[in-house]
C-alpha positions in Angstrom: 10.6 5.5 8.7 11.9 7.4 5.6 9.5 9.4 3.5 10.4 10.6 0.0 8.1 12.4 -2.4 8.5 12.3 -6.1 6.5 13.9 -8.9 5.4 11.8 -11.9 3.1 13.1 -14.5 2.5 16.2 -12.3 1.2 13.9 -9.5 2.9 13.6 -6.1 3.7 10.1 -4.9 5.2 9.3 -1.5 7.8 6.5 -1.2 7.7 5.1 2.3 10.5 2.8 3.5 11.4 1.3 6.8 13.5 -1.4 8.3 10.6 -2.1 10.7 7.0 -3.2 10.3 4.9 -0.1 9.9 1.4 -1.7 9.4 0.5 -4.3 12.0 -3.1 -3.4 12.7 -5.8 -0.8 11.8 -4.4 1.9 14.1 -0.9 1.6 12.7 -2.3 2.0 9.2 -4.2 5.1 10.3 -1.0 6.4 11.8 0.8 5.9 8.5 -2.0 7.6 6.6 -1.9 10.6 9.0 1.9 10.9 9.1 2.3 10.8 5.3 -0.6 13.2 4.9 0.6 15.6 7.5 4.3 15.6 6.4 3.8 15.6 2.6 0.1 16.5 1.9 0.3 13.5 -0.5 -2.3 10.8 -0.8 -0.6 8.3 -3.0 1.8 5.9 -1.3 4.3 3.2 -2.4 5.1 0.8 0.5 7.2 -2.3 0.5 5.4 -5.4 1.6 8.2 -6.1 4.2 6.7 -3.0 6.1 3.4 -4.9 6.6 2.8 -7.6 9.1 2.5 -11.1 7.6 -0.9 -11.5 9.3 -2.1 -9.0 6.7 -1.6 -11.6 3.9 -3.6 -14.2 5.7 -7.1 -13.3 4.6 -8.7 -15.3 7.4 -7.6 -12.6 9.9 -9.6 -10.0 8.0 -6.8 -7.6 8.6 -6.2 -6.8 5.0 -9.8 -5.8 4.4 -10.0 -3.7 7.5 -6.8 -1.9 6.8 -7.3 -1.3 3.1 -10.8 0.0 3.8 -9.2 2.8 5.8 -7.1 3.8 2.8 -10.2 3.9 0.7 -12.2 5.9 3.3 -9.4 8.5 3.5 -9.0 8.6 -0.3 -5.4 7.4 -0.2 -4.2 5.2 -3.0 -1.5 2.7 -2.1 0.8 0.4 -4.1 2.3 -2.4 -2.1 5.5 -3.6 -3.7 7.1 -7.0 -3.4 7.1 -10.7 -4.4 3.6 -12.1 -3.9 4.3 -15.4 -5.6 5.5 -16.7 -2.2 1.8 -16.9 -1.1 0.0 -20.1 -2.2 -3.5 -19.0 -1.0 -5.9 -18.9 -4.0 -8.1 -16.4 -2.0 -5.1 -14.1 -1.6 -4.2 -14.4 -5.3 -7.8 -13.6 -6.2 -7.8 -10.7 -3.8 -4.6 -9.3 -5.3 -5.9 -9.8 -8.8 -9.2 -7.9 -8.1 -7.4 -5.1 -6.2 -5.1 -4.6 -9.2 -8.1 -4.2 -11.5 -9.4 -1.3 -9.3 -8.2 2.3 -9.0 -7.0 2.6 -5.4 -5.0 -0.4 -4.1 -2.3 -2.2 -6.0 0.0 -5.2 -5.4 3.0 -4.8 -7.8 6.4 -6.4 -8.2 8.5 -3.2 -8.1 8.6 0.5 -7.4 8.8 1.4 -11.1 5.4 -0.2 -11.8 4.0 1.2 -8.6 5.0 4.8 -9.6 3.6 4.3 -13.1 0.3 2.9 -11.7 -0.1 5.7 -9.1 0.8 8.5 -11.6 -2.4 7.9 -13.5 -5.2 10.4 -12.7 
């Protein structure tokens, strides 16, 4: 796992990248939150969707809700970056739409938009 921190609009944002899946269950999400918080003190994360288990994107597993609730509980904002058009589930599209209307969890097509979204106070 590679962790880089940038500053945009005087706000620290951590860019996390990995060639491996980092989030596969609730515990691995908590581990990521803890590692990023400990190493950077930053609570805004950009993460590529390839670092998340595909089970996350199947809402029937309830994994997405359980994992994202941990980010909210620990006051960590996250932008998941990737191509979400590959998913045909209307429920998932609605979930992504509603998440993007909020203030903590975003599903965006690229890092530039993720940084812009997370750099808003």
